Every structure is written in structure tokens, then in C-alpha cells.
N, CA and C atoms of all chains as a GROMACS GRO file, in nm:
protein
  576
    1MET      N    1   9.771  13.306   8.598
    1MET     CA    2   9.676  13.229   8.674
    1MET      C    3   9.739  13.114   8.744
    2SER      N    4   9.720  13.067   8.854
    2SER     CA    5   9.795  12.953   8.902
    2SER      C    6   9.721  12.837   8.853
    3THR      N    7   9.801  12.726   8.868
    3THR     CA    8   9.751  12.591   8.817
    3THR      C    9   9.619  12.567   8.885
    4VAL      N   10   9.609  12.582   9.010
    4VAL     CA   11   9.474  12.558   9.088
    4VAL      C   12   9.356  12.639   9.033
    5GLU      N   13   9.379  12.747   9.006
    5GLU     CA   14   9.278  12.843   8.937
    5GLU      C   15   9.247  12.797   8.800
    6ARG      N   16   9.345  12.732   8.724
    6ARG     CA   17   9.297  12.692   8.577
    6ARG      C   18   9.227  12.579   8.604
    7ILE      N   19   9.261  12.486   8.692
    7ILE     CA   20   9.195  12.353   8.714
    7ILE      C   21   9.048  12.382   8.748
    8GLU      N   22   9.038  12.475   8.838
    8GLU     CA   23   8.888  12.523   8.884
    8GLU      C   24   8.814  12.585   8.774
    9GLN      N   25   8.887  12.656   8.686
    9GLN     CA   26   8.826  12.730   8.570
    9GLN      C   27   8.763  12.613   8.473
   10ARG      N   28   8.846  12.510   8.434
   10ARG     CA   29   8.818  12.423   8.340
   10ARG      C   30   8.699  12.324   8.396
   11LEU      N   31   8.712  12.279   8.522
   11LEU     CA   32   8.618  12.196   8.580
   11LEU      C   33   8.477  12.262   8.589
   12THR      N   34   8.487  12.401   8.629
   12THR     CA   35   8.364  12.451   8.652
   12THR      C   36   8.280  12.469   8.512
   13ALA      N   37   8.377  12.508   8.413
   13ALA     CA   38   8.312  12.514   8.273
   13ALA      C   39   8.242  12.394   8.214
   14ALA      N   40   8.312  12.272   8.251
   14ALA     CA   41   8.267  12.145   8.187
   14ALA      C   42   8.168  12.075   8.264
   15LEU      N   43   8.180  12.097   8.404
   15LEU     CA   44   8.084  12.013   8.478
   15LEU      C   45   7.985  12.084   8.579
   16GLN      N   46   7.975  12.209   8.577
   16GLN     CA   47   7.876  12.287   8.638
   16GLN      C   48   7.873  12.221   8.785
   17PRO      N   49   7.987  12.235   8.869
   17PRO     CA   50   7.983  12.166   8.995
   17PRO      C   51   7.897  12.243   9.101
   18GLU      N   52   7.820  12.173   9.187
   18GLU     CA   53   7.770  12.219   9.299
   18GLU      C   54   7.856  12.253   9.401
   19SER      N   55   7.961  12.186   9.410
   19SER     CA   56   8.071  12.189   9.515
   19SER      C   57   8.206  12.144   9.454
   20LEU      N   58   8.309  12.243   9.482
   20LEU     CA   59   8.440  12.189   9.428
   20LEU      C   60   8.555  12.253   9.517
   21HIS      N   61   8.630  12.155   9.547
   21HIS     CA   62   8.742  12.181   9.637
   21HIS      C   63   8.866  12.127   9.584
   22ILE      N   64   8.970  12.232   9.566
   22ILE     CA   65   9.091  12.176   9.504
   22ILE      C   66   9.223  12.198   9.605
   23GLU      N   67   9.280  12.089   9.647
   23GLU     CA   68   9.394  12.117   9.721
   23GLU      C   69   9.534  12.113   9.646
   24ASP      N   70   9.616  12.187   9.659
   24ASP     CA   71   9.759  12.166   9.599
   24ASP      C   72   9.844  12.096   9.711
   25GLU      N   73   9.882  11.973   9.680
   25GLU     CA   74   9.964  11.887   9.763
   25GLU      C   75  10.115  11.854   9.715
   26SER      N   76  10.135  11.948   9.616
   26SER     CA   77  10.264  11.924   9.543
   26SER      C   78  10.397  11.929   9.648
   27SER      N   79  10.384  12.011   9.764
   27SER     CA   80  10.496  12.017   9.845
   27SER      C   81  10.516  11.900   9.923
   28GLN      N   82  10.407  11.808   9.930
   28GLN     CA   83  10.435  11.672  10.000
   28GLN      C   84  10.506  11.564   9.922
   29HIS      N   85  10.540  11.604   9.772
   29HIS     CA   86  10.571  11.496   9.682
   29HIS      C   87  10.705  11.547   9.619
   30ALA      N   88  10.754  11.678   9.651
   30ALA     CA   89  10.875  11.712   9.591
   30ALA      C   90  10.995  11.635   9.581
   31GLY      N   91  11.053  11.614   9.484
   31GLY     CA   92  11.172  11.544   9.481
   31GLY      C   93  11.168  11.399   9.454
   32HIS      N   94  11.059  11.333   9.464
   32HIS     CA   95  11.049  11.180   9.435
   32HIS      C   96  11.072  11.162   9.285
   33ALA      N   97  11.107  11.034   9.238
   33ALA     CA   98  11.145  11.008   9.115
   33ALA      C   99  11.027  11.033   8.999
   34GLY      N  100  10.915  10.982   9.061
   34GLY     CA  101  10.787  11.019   8.984
   34GLY      C  102  10.751  11.162   8.936
   35ALA      N  103  10.802  11.224   9.004
   35ALA     CA  104  10.754  11.376   9.004
   35ALA      C  105  10.865  11.456   8.924
   36ALA      N  106  10.963  11.382   8.866
   36ALA     CA  107  11.080  11.450   8.790
   36ALA      C  108  11.039  11.539   8.683
   37SER      N  109  10.918  11.512   8.616
   37SER     CA  110  10.881  11.593   8.516
   37SER      C  111  10.829  11.735   8.565
   38GLY      N  112  10.817  11.758   8.689
   38GLY     CA  113  10.791  11.890   8.746
   38GLY      C  114  10.640  11.916   8.762
   39GLY      N  115  10.548  11.849   8.718
   39GLY     CA  116  10.409  11.878   8.739
   39GLY      C  117  10.364  11.847   8.875
   40GLY      N  118  10.250  11.907   8.918
   40GLY     CA  119  10.201  11.909   9.047
   40GLY      C  120  10.112  11.811   9.080
   41HIS      N  121  10.102  11.784   9.216
   41HIS     CA  122   9.996  11.691   9.272
   41HIS      C  123   9.877  11.772   9.338
   42TYR      N  124   9.766  11.723   9.289
   42TYR     CA  125   9.640  11.800   9.328
   42TYR      C  126   9.535  11.686   9.395
   43HIS      N  127   9.456  11.753   9.479
   43HIS     CA  128   9.344  11.670   9.531
   43HIS      C  129   9.221  11.738   9.493
   44VAL      N  130   9.130  11.668   9.413
   44VAL     CA  131   9.004  11.746   9.375
   44VAL      C  132   8.876  11.670   9.428
   45MET      N  133   8.784  11.742   9.511
   45MET     CA  134   8.651  11.702   9.546
   45MET      C  135   8.560  11.774   9.478
   46LEU      N  136   8.475  11.700   9.402
   46LEU     CA  137   8.375  11.777   9.302
   46LEU      C  138   8.228  11.698   9.317
   47VAL      N  139   8.137  11.780   9.339
   47VAL     CA  140   7.997  11.714   9.326
   47VAL      C  141   7.927  11.779   9.203
   48SER      N  142   7.884  11.707   9.108
   48SER     CA  143   7.822  11.767   9.003
   48SER      C  144   7.701  11.658   8.950
   49PRO      N  145   7.599  11.722   8.908
   49PRO     CA  146   7.478  11.650   8.869
   49PRO      C  147   7.508  11.579   8.749
   50ARG      N  148   7.616  11.614   8.671
   50ARG     CA  149   7.660  11.516   8.545
   50ARG      C  150   7.704  11.399   8.585
   51PHE      N  151   7.736  11.366   8.711
   51PHE     CA  152   7.803  11.239   8.754
   51PHE      C  153   7.662  11.150   8.770
   52SER      N  154   7.558  11.187   8.786
   52SER     CA  155   7.447  11.088   8.816
   52SER      C  156   7.438  10.991   8.700
   53GLY      N  157   7.429  10.868   8.761
   53GLY     CA  158   7.414  10.744   8.661
   53GLY      C  159   7.553  10.715   8.592
   54GLN      N  160   7.661  10.783   8.633
   54GLN     CA  161   7.783  10.748   8.575
   54GLN      C  162   7.858  10.659   8.677
   55ASN      N  163   7.949  10.564   8.626
   55ASN     CA  164   8.036  10.481   8.708
   55ASN      C  165   8.154  10.572   8.726
   56THR      N  166   8.233  10.513   8.820
   56THR     CA  167   8.361  10.594   8.864
   56THR      C  168   8.446  10.597   8.742
   57VAL      N  169   8.463  10.505   8.660
   57VAL     CA  170   8.578  10.522   8.544
   57VAL      C  171   8.524  10.634   8.462
   58ALA      N  172   8.390  10.637   8.431
   58ALA     CA  173   8.331  10.732   8.344
   58ALA      C  174   8.339  10.887   8.403
   59ARG      N  175   8.317  10.889   8.539
   59ARG     CA  176   8.342  11.011   8.611
   59ARG      C  177   8.487  11.062   8.593
   60HIS      N  178   8.586  10.987   8.612
   60HIS     CA  179   8.726  11.013   8.595
   60HIS      C  180   8.751  11.072   8.466
   61ARG      N  181   8.707  11.001   8.377
   61ARG     CA  182   8.719  11.027   8.232
   61ARG      C  183   8.662  11.182   8.207
   62MET      N  184   8.545  11.199   8.253
   62MET     CA  185   8.497  11.337   8.224
   62MET      C  186   8.598  11.445   8.276
   63VAL      N  187   8.656  11.402   8.396
   63VAL     CA  188   8.758  11.522   8.457
   63VAL      C  189   8.862  11.527   8.376
   64TYR      N  190   8.921  11.410   8.340
   64TYR     CA  191   9.042  11.410   8.252
   64TYR      C  192   9.017  11.474   8.121
   65ASP      N  193   8.903  11.471   8.065
   65ASP     CA  194   8.860  11.523   7.943
   65ASP      C  195   8.862  11.686   7.958
   66ALA      N  196   8.792  11.712   8.077
   66ALA     CA  197   8.773  11.878   8.104
   66ALA      C  198   8.915  11.914   8.114
   67LEU      N  199   9.021  11.864   8.181
   67LEU     CA  200   9.157  11.917   8.199
   67LEU      C  201   9.244  11.897   8.069
   68GLY      N  202   9.206  11.822   7.982
   68GLY     CA  203   9.285  11.818   7.853
   68GLY      C  204   9.429  11.815   7.876
   69ASP      N  205   9.492  11.909   7.797
   69ASP     CA  206   9.641  11.906   7.795
   69ASP      C  207   9.694  11.943   7.934
   70MET      N  208   9.632  11.997   8.031
   70MET     CA  209   9.690  12.016   8.171
   70MET      C  210   9.729  11.879   8.217
   71MET      N  211   9.665  11.771   8.179
   71MET     CA  212   9.709  11.645   8.229
   71MET      C  213   9.843  11.603   8.196
   72GLN      N  214   9.884  11.645   8.077
   72GLN     CA  215  10.013  11.626   8.020
   72GLN      C  216  10.136  11.698   8.072
   73LYS      N  217  10.101  11.822   8.121
   73LYS     CA  218  10.212  11.902   8.152
   73LYS      C  219  10.199  11.960   8.298
   74ASP      N  220  10.086  12.022   8.332
   74ASP     CA  221  10.082  12.094   8.468
   74ASP      C  222  10.051  11.990   8.576
   75ILE      N  223   9.977  11.890   8.558
   75ILE     CA  224   9.926  11.799   8.655
   75ILE      C  225  10.015  11.662   8.648
   76HIS      N  226  10.086  11.629   8.752
   76HIS     CA  227  10.163  11.496   8.755
   76HIS      C  228  10.075  11.401   8.814
   77ALA      N  229   9.989  11.440   8.916
   77ALA     CA  230   9.906  11.348   8.987
   77ALA      C  231   9.791  11.390   9.041
   78LEU      N  232   9.678  11.334   9.024
   78LEU     CA  233   9.554  11.388   9.063
   78LEU      C  234   9.463  11.294   9.136
   79ALA      N  235   9.430  11.333   9.250
   79ALA     CA  236   9.356  11.240   9.342
   79ALA      C  237   9.210  11.282   9.315
   80LEU      N  238   9.119  11.202   9.294
   80LEU     CA  239   8.966  11.254   9.272
   80LEU      C  240   8.871  11.186   9.362
   81LYS      N  241   8.773  11.265   9.407
   81LYS     CA  242   8.667  11.220   9.484
   81LYS      C  243   8.552  11.290   9.406
   82LEU      N  244   8.482  11.214   9.339
   82LEU     CA  245   8.369  11.268   9.256
   82LEU      C  246   8.232  11.212   9.296
   83TYR      N  247   8.139  11.297   9.330
   83TYR     CA  248   8.015  11.245   9.385
   83TYR      C  249   7.897  11.304   9.280
   84ALA      N  250   7.781  11.240   9.274
   84ALA     CA  251   7.654  11.303   9.223
   84ALA      C  252   7.596  11.375   9.349
   85PRO      N  253   7.511  11.461   9.328
   85PRO     CA  254   7.463  11.541   9.441
   85PRO      C  255   7.358  11.444   9.527
   86GLU      N  256   7.303  11.332   9.475
   86GLU     CA  257   7.221  11.247   9.563
   86GLU      C  258   7.313  11.175   9.656
   87GLU      N  259   7.438  11.157   9.613
   87GLU     CA  260   7.533  11.075   9.700
   87GLU      C  261   7.580  11.130   9.832
   88ILE      N  262   7.552  11.250   9.838
   88ILE     CA  263   7.621  11.320   9.954
   88ILE      C  264   7.516  11.369  10.056
   89MET      N  265  10.644   9.468   6.624
   89MET     CA  266  10.503   9.484   6.707
   89MET      C  267  10.504   9.626   6.746
   90SER      N  268  10.396   9.680   6.740
   90SER     CA  269  10.367   9.827   6.794
   90SER      C  270  10.376   9.813   6.948
   91ILE      N  271  10.390   9.939   7.009
   91ILE     CA  272  10.393   9.930   7.162
   91ILE      C  273  10.244   9.902   7.202
   92GLN      N  274  10.136   9.928   7.124
   92GLN     CA  275  10.017   9.901   7.161
   92GLN      C  276   9.985   9.752   7.147
   93ASP      N  277  10.037   9.686   7.077
   93ASP     CA  278  10.032   9.535   7.055
   93ASP      C  279  10.098   9.482   7.164
   94THR      N  280  10.229   9.522   7.215
   94THR     CA  281  10.287   9.470   7.330
   94THR      C  282  10.212   9.486   7.435
   95ILE      N  283  10.151   9.602   7.477
   95ILE     CA  284  10.074   9.610   7.583
   95ILE      C  285   9.951   9.522   7.591
   96ARG      N  286   9.879   9.510   7.490
   96ARG     CA  287   9.776   9.417   7.460
   96ARG      C  288   9.824   9.278   7.503
   97GLU      N  289   9.940   9.241   7.454
   97GLU     CA  290   9.975   9.097   7.482
   97GLU      C  291  10.013   9.090   7.634
   98GLN      N  292  10.076   9.203   7.700
   98GLN     CA  293  10.086   9.197   7.844
   98GLN      C  294   9.979   9.184   7.934
   99VAL      N  295   9.880   9.259   7.896
   99VAL     CA  296   9.752   9.251   7.975
   99VAL      C  297   9.677   9.135   7.950
  100THR      N  298   9.687   9.071   7.848
  100THR     CA  299   9.626   8.937   7.804
  100THR      C  300   9.687   8.828   7.872
  101GLU      N  301   9.817   8.824   7.875
  101GLU     CA  302   9.883   8.727   7.936
  101GLU      C  303   9.908   8.709   8.073
  102ASN      N  304   9.881   8.834   8.142
  102ASN     CA  305   9.898   8.845   8.274
  102ASN      C  306   9.748   8.879   8.337
  103PRO      N  307   9.683   8.793   8.402
  103PRO     CA  308   9.546   8.801   8.462
  103PRO      C  309   9.524   8.924   8.542
  104VAL      N  310   9.617   8.956   8.615
  104VAL     CA  311   9.634   9.081   8.707
  104VAL      C  312   9.744   9.166   8.672
  105MET      N  313   9.747   9.271   8.616
  105MET     CA  314   9.846   9.348   8.559
  105MET      C  315   9.846   9.487   8.609
  106LEU      N  316   9.941   9.525   8.677
  106LEU     CA  317   9.975   9.670   8.734
  106LEU      C  318  10.079   9.735   8.649
  107TYR      N  319  10.045   9.867   8.597
  107TYR     CA  320  10.153   9.949   8.526
  107TYR      C  321  10.171  10.041   8.647
  108MET      N  322  10.292  10.064   8.669
  108MET     CA  323  10.321  10.155   8.796
  108MET      C  324  10.466  10.223   8.781
  109LYS      N  325  10.498  10.302   8.869
  109LYS     CA  326  10.623  10.367   8.882
  109LYS      C  327  10.705  10.304   8.999
  110GLY      N  328  10.802  10.245   8.957
  110GLY     CA  329  10.890  10.164   9.048
  110GLY      C  330  10.851  10.014   9.049
  111SER      N  331  10.888   9.938   9.152
  111SER     CA  332  10.843   9.809   9.162
  111SER      C  333  10.774   9.787   9.287
  112PRO      N  334  10.700   9.663   9.289
  112PRO     CA  335  10.634   9.659   9.426
  112PRO      C  336  10.693   9.670   9.558
  113ASP      N  337  10.826   9.622   9.556
  113ASP     CA  338  10.907   9.638   9.663
  113ASP      C  339  10.961   9.787   9.687
  114PHE      N  340  10.976   9.858   9.574
  114PHE     CA  341  11.021   9.993   9.581
  114PHE      C  342  10.942  10.074   9.517
  115PRO      N  343  10.813  10.104   9.526
  115PRO     CA  344  10.742  10.191   9.448
  115PRO      C  345  10.807  10.338   9.459
  116GLN      N  346  10.798  10.413   9.329
  116GLN     CA  347  10.848  10.540   9.333
  116GLN      C  348  10.746  10.647   9.323
  117CYS      N  349  10.625  10.614   9.358
  117CYS     CA  350  10.515  10.730   9.376
  117CYS      C  351  10.408  10.672   9.477
  118GLY      N  352  10.361  10.748   9.558
  118GLY     CA  353  10.254  10.727   9.653
  118GLY      C  354  10.149  10.650   9.602
  119PHE      N  355  10.103  10.685   9.497
  119PHE     CA  356   9.979  10.626   9.432
  119PHE      C  357  10.020  10.497   9.389
  120SER      N  358  10.141  10.462   9.314
  120SER     CA  359  10.175  10.332   9.286
  120SER      C  360  10.176  10.236   9.415
  121GLY      N  361  10.228  10.305   9.530
  121GLY     CA  362  10.273  10.221   9.639
  121GLY      C  363  10.118  10.180   9.704
  122LYS      N  364  10.024  10.287   9.692
  122LYS     CA  365   9.892  10.251   9.738
  122LYS      C  366   9.820  10.131   9.669
  123ALA      N  367   9.846  10.139   9.520
  123ALA     CA  368   9.791  10.037   9.451
  123ALA      C  369   9.855   9.893   9.470
  124VAL      N  370   9.975   9.900   9.490
  124VAL     CA  371  10.042   9.753   9.528
  124VAL      C  372   9.983   9.708   9.677
  125GLN      N  373   9.972   9.800   9.771
  125GLN     CA  374   9.913   9.765   9.902
  125GLN      C  375   9.776   9.708   9.892
  126ILE      N  376   9.686   9.769   9.797
  126ILE     CA  377   9.540   9.722   9.797
  126ILE      C  378   9.553   9.586   9.741
  127LEU      N  379   9.660   9.552   9.621
  127LEU     CA  380   9.647   9.441   9.554
  127LEU      C  381   9.697   9.326   9.653
  128GLN      N  382   9.792   9.368   9.751
  128GLN     CA  383   9.833   9.280   9.844
  128GLN      C  384   9.722   9.239   9.957
  129ALA      N  385   9.646   9.353   9.968
  129ALA     CA  386   9.536   9.324  10.075
  129ALA      C  387   9.438   9.222  10.030
  130VAL      N  388   9.406   9.203   9.909
  130VAL     CA  389   9.314   9.117   9.841
  130VAL      C  390   9.376   8.993   9.818
  131GLY      N  391   9.513   8.973   9.847
  131GLY     CA  392   9.585   8.861   9.799
  131GLY      C  393   9.591   8.821   9.654
  132ALA      N  394   9.609   8.930   9.574
  132ALA     CA  395   9.594   8.919   9.447
  132ALA      C  396   9.764   8.878   9.393
  133ASP      N  397   9.753   8.762   9.298
  133ASP     CA  398   9.875   8.730   9.237
  133ASP      C  399   9.896   8.816   9.122
  134PHE      N  400   9.978   8.922   9.126
  134PHE     CA  401   9.988   9.002   9.017
  134PHE      C  402  10.112   9.020   8.962
  135ASN      N  403  10.130   9.068   8.839
  135ASN     CA  404  10.249   9.112   8.776
  135ASN      C  405  10.267   9.258   8.771
  136SER      N  406  10.375   9.326   8.747
  136SER     CA  407  10.381   9.465   8.714
  136SER      C  408  10.481   9.509   8.614
  137VAL      N  409  10.452   9.614   8.569
  137VAL     CA  410  10.548   9.684   8.476
  137VAL      C  411  10.593   9.818   8.533
  138ASP      N  412  10.723   9.840   8.543
  138ASP     CA  413  10.778   9.958   8.608
  138ASP      C  414  10.792  10.061   8.466
  139VAL      N  415  10.682  10.159   8.461
  139VAL     CA  416  10.694  10.254   8.337
  139VAL      C  417  10.814  10.349   8.340
  140LEU      N  418  10.882  10.352   8.476
  140LEU     CA  419  10.995  10.454   8.460
  140LEU      C  420  11.119  10.403   8.386
  141ARG      N  421  11.102  10.254   8.367
  141ARG     CA  422  11.222  10.208   8.291
  141ARG      C  423  11.191  10.176   8.135
  142ASP      N  424  11.084  10.231   8.106
  142ASP     CA  425  11.041  10.213   7.948
  142ASP      C  426  10.953  10.326   7.915
  143ASN      N  427  11.004  10.430   7.854
  143ASN     CA  428  10.931  10.544   7.823
  143ASN      C  429  10.811  10.520   7.721
  144GLU      N  430  10.840  10.422   7.630
  144GLU     CA  431  10.743  10.388   7.521
  144GLU      C  432  10.644  10.325   7.588
  145ILE      N  433  10.646  10.248   7.691
  145ILE     CA  434  10.531  10.187   7.754
  145ILE      C  435  10.467  10.297   7.836
  146ARG      N  436  10.560  10.389   7.904
  146ARG     CA  437  10.480  10.491   7.988
  146ARG      C  438  10.384  10.583   7.895
  147GLU      N  439  10.428  10.610   7.769
  147GLU     CA  440  10.342  10.696   7.699
  147GLU      C  441  10.229  10.610   7.648
  148GLY      N  442  10.282  10.490   7.609
  148GLY     CA  443  10.182  10.401   7.516
  148GLY      C  444  10.062  10.373   7.612
  149ILE      N  445  10.091  10.347   7.746
  149ILE     CA  446   9.975  10.284   7.829
  149ILE      C  447   9.887  10.395   7.858
  150LYS      N  448   9.932  10.530   7.833
  150LYS     CA  449   9.817  10.635   7.852
  150LYS      C  450   9.734  10.646   7.740
  151GLN      N  451   9.779  10.608   7.619
  151GLN     CA  452   9.684  10.591   7.490
  151GLN      C  453   9.602  10.465   7.500
  152PHE      N  454   9.654  10.353   7.550
  152PHE     CA  455   9.592  10.215   7.542
  152PHE      C  456   9.465  10.238   7.592
  153SER      N  457   9.429  10.293   7.714
  153SER     CA  458   9.299  10.309   7.772
  153SER      C  459   9.256  10.432   7.778
  154ASN      N  460   9.311  10.535   7.701
  154ASN     CA  461   9.292  10.666   7.697
  154ASN      C  462   9.274  10.716   7.850
  155TRP      N  463   9.369  10.697   7.932
  155TRP     CA  464   9.385  10.720   8.079
  155TRP      C  465   9.508  10.785   8.110
  156PRO      N  466   9.510  10.914   8.140
  156PRO     CA  467   9.635  11.004   8.137
  156PRO      C  468   9.735  10.951   8.262
  157THR      N  469   9.686  10.887   8.368
  157THR     CA  470   9.760  10.864   8.479
  157THR      C  471   9.827  10.732   8.504
  158ILE      N  472   9.905  10.713   8.599
  158ILE     CA  473   9.972  10.578   8.642
  158ILE      C  474   9.973  10.588   8.792
  159PRO      N  475   9.939  10.495   8.844
  159PRO     CA  476   9.912  10.338   8.819
  159PRO      C  477   9.792  10.312   8.738
  160GLN      N  478   9.796  10.208   8.682
  160GLN     CA  479   9.680  10.144   8.600
  160GLN      C  480   9.664  10.010   8.622
  161LEU      N  481   9.547   9.958   8.653
  161LEU     CA  482   9.529   9.823   8.674
  161LEU      C  483   9.436   9.752   8.577
  162TYR      N  484   9.492   9.631   8.528
  162TYR     CA  485   9.414   9.564   8.427
  162TYR      C  486   9.377   9.417   8.490
  163ILE      N  487   9.271   9.378   8.462
  163ILE     CA  488   9.224   9.237   8.508
  163ILE      C  489   9.168   9.160   8.387
  164ASN      N  490   9.227   9.045   8.359
  164ASN     CA  491   9.169   8.974   8.240
  164ASN      C  492   9.174   9.074   8.108
  165GLY      N  493   9.276   9.152   8.098
  165GLY     CA  494   9.292   9.223   7.985
  165GLY      C  495   9.198   9.367   7.984
  166GLU      N  496   9.112   9.366   8.087
  166GLU     CA  497   9.023   9.500   8.101
  166GLU      C  498   9.075   9.590   8.197
  167PHE      N  499   9.067   9.713   8.143
  167PHE     CA  500   9.116   9.827   8.219
  167PHE      C  501   9.017   9.854   8.349
  168VAL      N  502   9.068   9.849   8.471
  168VAL     CA  503   8.996   9.847   8.593
  168VAL      C  504   8.993  10.006   8.637
  169GLY      N  505   9.124  10.062   8.651
  169GLY     CA  506   9.119  10.214   8.698
  169GLY      C  507   9.243  10.226   8.758
  170GLY      N  508   9.256  10.351   8.798
  170GLY     CA  509   9.366  10.413   8.875
  170GLY      C  510   9.356  10.366   9.023
  171SER      N  511   9.464  10.431   9.108
  171SER     CA  512   9.458  10.409   9.252
  171SER      C  513   9.321  10.454   9.327
  172ASP      N  514   9.273  10.576   9.282
  172ASP     CA  515   9.140  10.603   9.375
  172ASP      C  516   9.027  10.509   9.323
  173ILE      N  517   9.021  10.452   9.207
  173ILE     CA  518   8.913  10.350   9.172
  173ILE      C  519   8.960  10.219   9.232
  174MET      N  520   9.085  10.191   9.234
  174MET     CA  521   9.099  10.051   9.321
  174MET      C  522   9.082  10.067   9.454
  175MET      N  523   9.089  10.180   9.523
  175MET     CA  524   9.055  10.206   9.665
  175MET      C  525   8.902  10.189   9.678
  176GLU      N  526   8.827  10.248   9.596
  176GLU     CA  527   8.683  10.241   9.618
  176GLU      C  528   8.643  10.095   9.580
  177LEU      N  529   8.684  10.017   9.483
  177LEU     CA  530   8.649   9.894   9.458
  177LEU      C  531   8.710   9.800   9.563
  178TYR      N  532   8.796   9.832   9.646
  178TYR     CA  533   8.850   9.755   9.775
  178TYR      C  534   8.745   9.762   9.879
  179GLN      N  535   8.727   9.893   9.900
  179GLN     CA  536   8.636   9.912  10.011
  179GLN      C  537   8.493   9.871  10.006
  180ASN      N  538   8.444   9.844   9.862
  180ASN     CA  539   8.314   9.804   9.856
  180ASN      C  540   8.316   9.656   9.824
  181GLY      N  541   8.429   9.582   9.832
  181GLY     CA  542   8.440   9.450   9.801
  181GLY      C  543   8.440   9.394   9.679
  182GLU      N  544   8.439   9.475   9.565
  182GLU     CA  545   8.418   9.447   9.430
  182GLU      C  546   8.558   9.390   9.376
  183LEU      N  547   8.671   9.454   9.414
  183LEU     CA  548   8.798   9.412   9.382
  183LEU      C  549   8.845   9.278   9.434
  184GLN      N  550   8.790   9.250   9.557
  184GLN     CA  551   8.819   9.097   9.590
  184GLN      C  552   8.741   9.006   9.503
  185LYS      N  553   8.638   9.037   9.460
  185LYS     CA  554   8.567   8.960   9.358
  185LYS      C  555   8.629   8.924   9.235
  186LEU      N  556   8.677   9.047   9.180
  186LEU     CA  557   8.742   9.043   9.054
  186LEU      C  558   8.853   8.961   9.051
  187VAL      N  559   8.951   8.980   9.176
  187VAL     CA  560   9.072   8.911   9.186
  187VAL      C  561   9.060   8.761   9.204
  188ASP      N  562   8.949   8.727   9.281
  188ASP     CA  563   8.911   8.594   9.316
  188ASP      C  564   8.876   8.521   9.176
  189ALA      N  565   8.793   8.581   9.106
  189ALA     CA  566   8.739   8.546   8.974
  189ALA      C  567   8.850   8.476   8.888
  190VAL      N  568   8.955   8.554   8.871
  190VAL     CA  569   9.068   8.512   8.789
  190VAL      C  570   9.158   8.417   8.858
  191LYS      N  571   9.147   8.365   8.977
  191LYS     CA  572   9.232   8.287   9.048
  191LYS      C  573   9.169   8.143   9.013
  192SER      N  574   9.047   8.122   9.013
  192SER     CA  575   8.969   7.999   8.993
  192SER      C  576   8.967   7.962   8.869
   0.00000   0.00000   0.00000
């Protein structure tokens, strides 16, 4: 399973998203010093009813919690756009 | 002093503190570079720590706020967020207020 598929699986299980888009942007960042550990760069857009009433920091934490150990190894950088259904 | 105590001291003594990869003049990651640009845009007088120079800080800062990524911004010792959150707070004007509040 690819890293993108594993991100998708974990986020879907944890957050029941109404919409989820994941882009692998790793190729744009290959070789810079911060990426020396080898993890990829990803961009996630996610709409979930679980985000209703939660501030941005809380939403980010929910995503990080769902990804768990993937944040330590597979993912070097993660750009997040997180919305509740009523915000879109 | 433990690394957590060191970090607590840093964020307490520096009202606007950015943990980043590289320096403000030579950021080593696009996200860190974006964070610096946002702080400069709001006229923040900030200090920074290059986590690439100190692996203890690099790992310690992730535990300090239970936040797995860098950059991380602290204002008045409080964790504000990473670059996505900084951009959001910049666009809605809240970051300007936070930064102005520690100047006066």
C-alpha cells in the first residue's frame, strides 16, 4: 500500500470525512536539508463533521492523532486544509 | 536542566519564538520559510531556534506541545500553531493582534 493510501485509510477510519483529497508533493521538495530523513510531503484537504465546533489547532491534532506513528516516519511534512461541512 | 525545561525557558523569555529549520535568512524548508515571511509581514520582533542544529531540541519541541511538525510558533509562552495555522491567523487578522499585544 502506498503512503497516500495509508494516509487515506487512517483518516477515513478516524474522521469519517465527507470529502478527502490527498496530494503527494514529495517530488517538489526532494533533496532539501529538512527532507534528509526521507519522509514525504503531502497536502490534505478534508471535510468532516467531527471538525464542527473545533478550532484549527484541535482539528490539526485530530489529524495528527489519526496518523499516529506515520508522522514520525513516513510523513516529513503535511499541509492541512480542514473544514467542517457547514464551512464550505 | 531537562530539554523540556530548556524549551519552557526559551518560550517564556522570548515573547515571539519560532522553532524552525534553518535561520530566518536561510530557511531550510518551505514551511519554515513561509512562517518567517508571515512573522515579517506582521512586523513581529521574533527570535528563532534552528532545530537542525540541535537534535535534542528538534525531538523535544515535538513533545513539548504534543505537535509532530516544525515550524512551531509560540507567543507569550503559548503554542500558537504551525505554518498552516499561522497563515490562517494572518489572513483573518488575529496574528497581527497577538503580535501587537506583546509589543505594547
